[in-house]
Every structure is written in C-alpha cells, then in structure tokens.
C-alpha angles and dihedrals in degrees: 000000000000125000109279099187135019091222137019114198116197113203131033102220122114093287094052093043092051090050092046093051093050095042093050093045089052090057096254115143102241132196110196117192139178130180092224131066118262110282097035118168122249119196102233140132086238101225122157118191125218090249090059091059088061088055089052086056088061087059091050090248135131120200109250117222088229089074093058125097126218114303092033095201132034134193120225116249120188119203115194126205091269090063145249095314090069095041130083149161127287100243119231091011128110141162131211118254105220135198088227098202092053091047093052093048092049091055092048090052090050089053091053090048089053090056107266116145106234121206116177129190087038122132129199106232104166137020137187132166138196124125085349137005123265117198133181114214124195119212135162087272095055137261120340122190119209134183117211138173095233138004123212114199111213098153101124139246091321090051117179090195092056091050089056090054102045134018096215115105113239109233111240137203111224110219121194121189133176131202112220139184095218149148127232148117098287130144130196094288143118099236116210113196116200110188126128091203087066103033136351089227119028140295125222141193133187143157119250123176100317096329134095112223116208119184147159140169144215139175087239112063094212090052090052090058092048092046092053090055090049091049093053091049090050092047090054089060099038102036104018087247110187114182113209110169128010105220101178144349122201140174128216137171134229125194113253105168134077120315114251120187100190145262133269111326094351118091125188123212139180118359090348088066092045092252107156136119100255091203103048102020091236110158111148095080092048089049093053095044094049093046091054092045094050093050092048091049093053090051092048091051090059089069100036143062089230121095122254089235091059092052089047094051092050093049093047099046096097090051091047089052091052093050090050090053091055094049097080097048097087090060091063119110127234093266090061092044091052091051092045093056092046092050093048093049091049092048095052094040090062091075 
C-alpha cells in the first residue's frame, strides 16, 4: 500500500486545526480527522490571551468579533488568600472571552479552506510506525487503513495517540465548572482565586452570555467537587454570590504530567503533548504554537536528513521550559500566593 497522505492529523481542536492549516499551506497532502461531528463541545472557560492573537497572525488569521461572548473582553482580577479587599485588576490588560465551540469550528473551516481533507466521526483504532505510519480508522462504514508519512496527535489530554506511544498514564487535572444564573458583585473580569483553603490549584469565575461560570480543579476528582463547593461558599461571603438556577455542570481535563513531544514519525501537540500552563490553565495559545511548530518541522524534514521530531523539539524548547517553570507553582503555600498577587498588581500598576 503506497502512502496516501503526507500527514494525518488526529484531533480537530485548535492544535490540530493550526497544524492542518500550516501543513496544507505548505503543500503537504493532509488528512484531518476527529472522532466527533463538526461543532462538538469542549468544556473550557474559553479565554484567549492577547499573545494568542499574535499566534493567529502566524496563521494569517484575525479573530472575528462574531466568535466572542458577552462581554467580549475581560480584565484579569487576582484574589489572594486574604480576600477580595487585597486583590485587584491587572491594569491595561485584558483577555478575549470566546464562545469556544464557535472558535473551534472557525479554525476547522479555515483548515478545510487551506486544503486539508476533513473527516469527522472517525476514530483512530490502531497505529504502527516504521519507514512510514500505518493507521486504522473506524468510521460508520467500517475500518479504513491508511499509510501516511507523518502523524500529528492533537487529540487532547486523554490522547489515544499518546497511549500508543508510551504506557505511562499522563497525570491529569480534573476541572469542574458550573454555569449559573446568579446575582453578585461581579465586574467584567476573569477572577482568579488563589487560596489553598478552597482549592490546591486555583478557582475562577467569569461572565459568559447571561451566565456566571464558576470553576476549579484538582488532581483528585473528588477533591475537585469538594473545592467547587468551598469556592461557592467563599464567593457568597466575598462577592455576595447568590446562585439562582444551575444551567449546566461539566467536567474537563488538563494535562499535568511531563511534556512528551512524540516518537519517530509521530508528533504530539497541544494537550496531547502535555502543553498547558500549570498555573493558569491556559492551553489555547500552546495548542496553536505547537500545531504551527509541528507542521513547520514536518516540512523542514522533507528537505533535510534530520528528523521532523528533532526540528520540533528544538523549536518547542522555550515553551517546554516555560511549562516546566509553571509546574511547581501549585505547591506554593498561601504566604507565597499572597506575595505573588501583591507583586503582580504592583507590576501592572506601573504602566
């Protein structure tokens, strides 16, 4: 069986879409699959940083206002262990408040426009690699086997591709968030609550199109549930939070273990590679950056004796170093968290 595609990309989130856009634009024949139908929902706070918009520029894209929620932009408000009175906003800094499902679909459509061949409701069920990569894909019509030059795994924190490559389980942060119709003293901010008495990681709160999203995470799922209850109790005291109607509750997962970029002709990107800010939970920027880097590395390898994975590792090293720096922050006590918030507020208030 001859090679059918230069690249197979597994997963149609931001990482996979970024890789698909760059691969297709580089003239690489690209098969782009996802196990869900187009428009699938991803549990996520849906925050895009300013830096991430510069990464979109690398894809030749500008964020349309139609992808933003209400409010479209949010400030950042840090709340230290001592409470709201000693917290504050980061002046002259904002993030974009996305409708995440619309954002993901937009990127997929851009990948298709660039020339990637999209196949949804398609699941990777077997994988082997040697001089090329052989993959078995399950669809409603049965099993299809394809042979490709490279495979890029973009299938999230619970990555099937990563499990084929290594037997170790990737530690995960369980994140629980609820959508509430509620009352309270909340502005147009993404509130970051740093208090180990509430959660060992962080809590967050934001407005999104008529709802108030309250969320927190923990390595232990049961602890995440308990932390969410503690957070809501604390919000009622600090922000006069009064929950009225629970609209939705959802669970998501963030990578929390070592980063792993792949093996041989298989490259991992985004959450599948463990690329996530361990402190803030930010992942979209890392997804976009790694998708671009993986695609560029595959293209470079076409004209070099060096392996694509080596190019990819070199390009990703600064981001890997940054992720490693954020890993230890959750182990910090409340004294450190108090000092951190104070230092950040002073730093941003200088401008």
